[in-house]
N, C-alpha and C positions, 0 to 999 in steps of 0.2 A: 504493500500497501505505500502512498506516492503522492501526497496531499489531498488525502481521503480519499483516493482512488487507485482503483486496482489494477495494478499494472504486468502481473503473471502470476505465475505459478508452477511449482514444480512438483512432479511427481517421481521418489525413489522407490525400488524395487532392491531387496535385500536379499541371500541366499540360504535363509531360512530353514527351508523345507530340504538343505541340502547339509542341515546341522549332522546329523547322523550320519554321512556319508565321509565329510571332510570337514576337518575344524578351518581347513586354509580357505574352502568356498566358502563358508561362512562370516569372513570380515571382507567379501564382495560385496558391491552392489551395483545395480548402472540402474540410468536417468530416464526412465519410461515416456517421461513427457516435460519438455518446458518452455511453457508456453509464455513469450511477453507481448501485448496486445498491440505494442507499436518498438517499431524497431530501432528506433532512434532512443530509445530507454535501453539497449540492451547492455552498454558499458554501467549502467548502476545497477537494474535492476540485476541482472547476470551474480553478480559476485552477493548480492542481497541476497537470496534465491537458494545459492549453494551454500552459504554461511547457516541459516537456518536448517537448510539440511541433512549439513552435516554433523549440527551439531545434535539431532535425533539420532543421527547415525549412529556416531560416537558413544550414545545411551546404548544403545544392544552391540555397540561391539564392533562395530563395521569401519575397517579403515583402509580402504580402498572403496573407490568409486569412479566406475566405465560411462562412457558417455558418447553416443557418435555422432560422427557430424558426415552429412552426403552432402555435394558441393550443388546437387540438382534440390535438395529443399531449402538448406539452412545459407541462409547470408553468409557472405563471408567474416563479416564482423562478428558471426559467433562462433567460427573456429579460432578469430584474434582471440575473443578473452574467452576462449576456454583453455590458449594458451596463456594467459595474463595470469590466471588462476591456478599454475603448474600443473598443468594436465600435461600431458606428451603422447605422442602417437604412441602404440603399441604396436599395431594394423592396419594395413591398408588394401582396403579392396576395389576392386574397377568393375561395374557393374555393366554386366549386355556382354554381347557375343558377339565376338569380330571374325570374319573368316577373311580370309584373302584368299583370291580369284587367281 
């Protein structure tokens, strides 16, 4: 909330269902949804939303958070803010099938 107006929300999913199988998996969570209503608010809203999510995740013992970025879905500023917040690339996948003729 900024100036009495909701600017976005974050939804995270922990791996608590996997706790019985792996304690390492239980320390991971991923961002299911992060919605910022106005792209111009990204640089302000994303750190605020991630900070709130981190507080809750840490209470549950989660110490690792993954997010996904797709250049055909997210604006470039989204990736920039993720990098500023300390995220780093783990894996890069290229979508689509290309064949040489």
